[in-house]
C-alpha positions in Angstrom: -20.3 -46.1 18.5 -20.1 -42.7 16.2 -18.3 -40.9 19.0 -15.8 -43.9 19.1 -15.3 -44.0 15.3 -15.1 -40.2 14.9 -12.3 -39.4 17.3 -10.2 -42.7 16.4 -10.3 -41.7 12.8 -9.0 -38.1 14.0 -6.4 -39.4 16.0 -5.0 -41.7 13.0 -5.2 -39.5 9.9 -2.1 -37.4 9.5 -2.0 -34.1 7.7 1.7 -33.4 6.3 2.8 -30.0 5.6 6.1 -28.8 3.7 7.4 -25.2 4.8 10.1 -23.9 2.9 12.7 -22.0 5.4 15.2 -19.5 3.6 18.0 -17.2 5.0 20.5 -14.9 4.1 23.7 -14.0 5.6 25.7 -11.2 4.4 29.3 -12.1 3.9 31.5 -9.4 2.5 30.5 -5.7 1.4 33.8 -4.2 1.4 34.6 -0.3 0.0 34.7 -0.3 -3.6 38.2 -1.8 -4.9 40.4 0.1 -7.5 42.1 -2.3 -9.7 45.1 -0.9 -11.5 46.2 -1.6 -15.0 47.8 -5.4 -15.3 47.2 -6.0 -11.6 44.7 -8.1 -10.0 42.9 -7.5 -6.7 42.1 -10.5 -4.2 39.9 -10.8 -1.4 39.1 -13.8 0.6 36.2 -14.9 3.2 35.8 -18.1 5.4 32.3 -19.5 4.8 30.8 -21.9 6.7 28.0 -23.8 4.8 25.0 -25.1 6.8 24.7 -29.3 6.6 21.4 -30.5 5.6 20.4 -27.4 3.6 21.0 -26.1 0.2 23.5 -23.5 0.4 24.3 -20.7 -2.1 26.6 -17.8 -2.7 25.1 -14.7 -4.2 27.9 -12.1 -5.7 26.7 -9.1 -6.9 29.3 -7.3 -9.2 29.5 -3.6 -10.5 32.2 -2.5 -12.5 33.2 0.8 -13.9 35.9 2.9 -15.2 38.0 5.6 -13.5 35.6 7.9 -15.1 32.6 6.2 -14.1 31.3 4.5 -17.0 30.5 0.8 -16.8 33.7 -1.3 -17.7 33.8 -5.0 -17.2 36.6 -7.4 -15.4 37.6 -10.7 -15.1 36.1 -12.3 -11.9 37.3 -15.5 -10.3 36.2 -17.6 -7.5 37.5 -20.5 -5.9 38.6 -22.3 -2.7 41.8 -22.2 -0.9 43.0 -25.5 -2.6 42.5 -24.4 -6.2 44.5 -21.3 -5.9 47.4 -22.5 -8.0 45.2 -24.1 -10.7 42.6 -21.3 -11.0 45.2 -18.7 -11.1 47.2 -20.3 -13.3 47.5 -17.9 -16.5 48.1 -20.8 -19.2 45.3 -23.2 -18.3 43.1 -22.0 -15.2 41.1 -24.7 -13.8 39.3 -25.5 -10.7 37.6 -22.0 -10.2 33.9 -21.8 -9.2 33.8 -19.0 -11.4 35.8 -17.7 -14.0 34.4 -15.0 -16.5 34.2 -11.6 -17.2 31.8 -9.3 -15.4 30.2 -5.9 -15.6 27.1 -5.5 -13.8 26.0 -9.2 -12.4 24.5 -11.1 -10.1 26.4 -14.4 -10.2 24.7 -17.7 -8.0 27.1 -20.7 -7.3 26.1 -23.6 -4.9 28.4 -24.4 -2.2 29.0 -27.6 -0.7 32.2 -27.0 1.9 33.0 -24.7 4.8 36.4 -23.4 3.4 38.1 -20.0 2.7 36.5 -18.6 -0.8 38.7 -16.4 -2.8 37.5 -13.6 -4.8 39.7 -12.4 -7.5 39.2 -9.4 -9.9 42.1 -9.5 -12.6 42.8 -6.8 -14.7 45.9 -7.8 -16.3 44.5 -7.2 -19.8 43.6 -3.7 -19.3 45.6 -0.5 -19.8 43.3 1.7 -17.7 42.2 1.1 -13.8 38.7 -0.4 -12.8 36.7 0.3 -9.7 34.9 -3.0 -8.6 32.3 -2.8 -5.9 30.8 -6.0 -4.9 28.9 -7.7 -2.3 28.2 -11.6 -1.2 25.7 -12.9 0.8 25.1 -16.9 1.8 21.7 -18.0 0.8 20.5 -21.1 2.6 17.3 -23.0 2.1 15.7 -26.2 3.2 12.4 -27.7 3.7 10.6 -28.4 7.0 8.1 -31.1 7.4 5.3 -31.1 10.1 2.4 -33.3 10.8 -0.6 -31.8 11.9 -4.3 -32.7 12.5 -5.7 -29.9 10.3 -6.7 -31.6 7.4 -10.3 -32.1 5.4 -10.4 -35.7 6.6 -9.8 -34.8 10.3 -12.4 -32.4 10.0 -14.7 -34.6 8.6 -13.7 -37.2 11.3 -14.3 -34.5 14.2 -17.9 -34.1 12.7 -18.7 -37.6 12.8 -17.5 -37.5 16.7 -19.8 -34.5 17.2 -22.7 -36.6 15.7 -21.8 -39.5 17.6 -21.6 -37.2 20.7 -25.0 -35.6 19.9 -26.4 -39.1 19.7 -25.3 -40.3 23.0 -26.6 -37.0 24.7 -29.8 -37.6 22.9 -30.1 -40.9 24.1 -29.3 -39.8 28.0 -31.9 -37.0 27.7 -34.5 -39.1 26.1 -34.3 -42.2 28.3 -37.5 -42.9 29.5 -37.8 -44.2 33.2 -39.6 -47.6 33.4 -41.0 -48.0 36.9 -40.7 -51.6 38.5 -43.6 -52.9 39.3 
């Protein structure tokens, strides 16, 4: 009976494991871009997000002047449908990022597979800026697995083992009753 109870308990008690799964994919790492005064530089990247996962773009930007000293520039990140809204000089809207950067790492959640535009705007400056940037797509999700390796499973196996020992002892110690 102990053997049956132990093995039955082992088979019905699940142990759920949640495992975080993360990956990174390099998207863009072009040569340094020289942005002349009163101009802007633009590069675009087609990005495919992974459905069912958390998708985030990580952009590292370093800006310096022509002399090599740290400097800053206006950085905009937006999707194709938002080109006219985000590049509107009077009232930009629809940008995922629109800020002055110098030496920063920017993290932006993504939810659509489309073309993303990276724009470095130097229109308000009188000197050139050198921009080095790289972009990576970071994805994360949680994988759930069910296993039979928990504490209760171990206790159930021990109970089944004790039941097996009792059965073996009963078979080995069985006395033979002679028929008279």
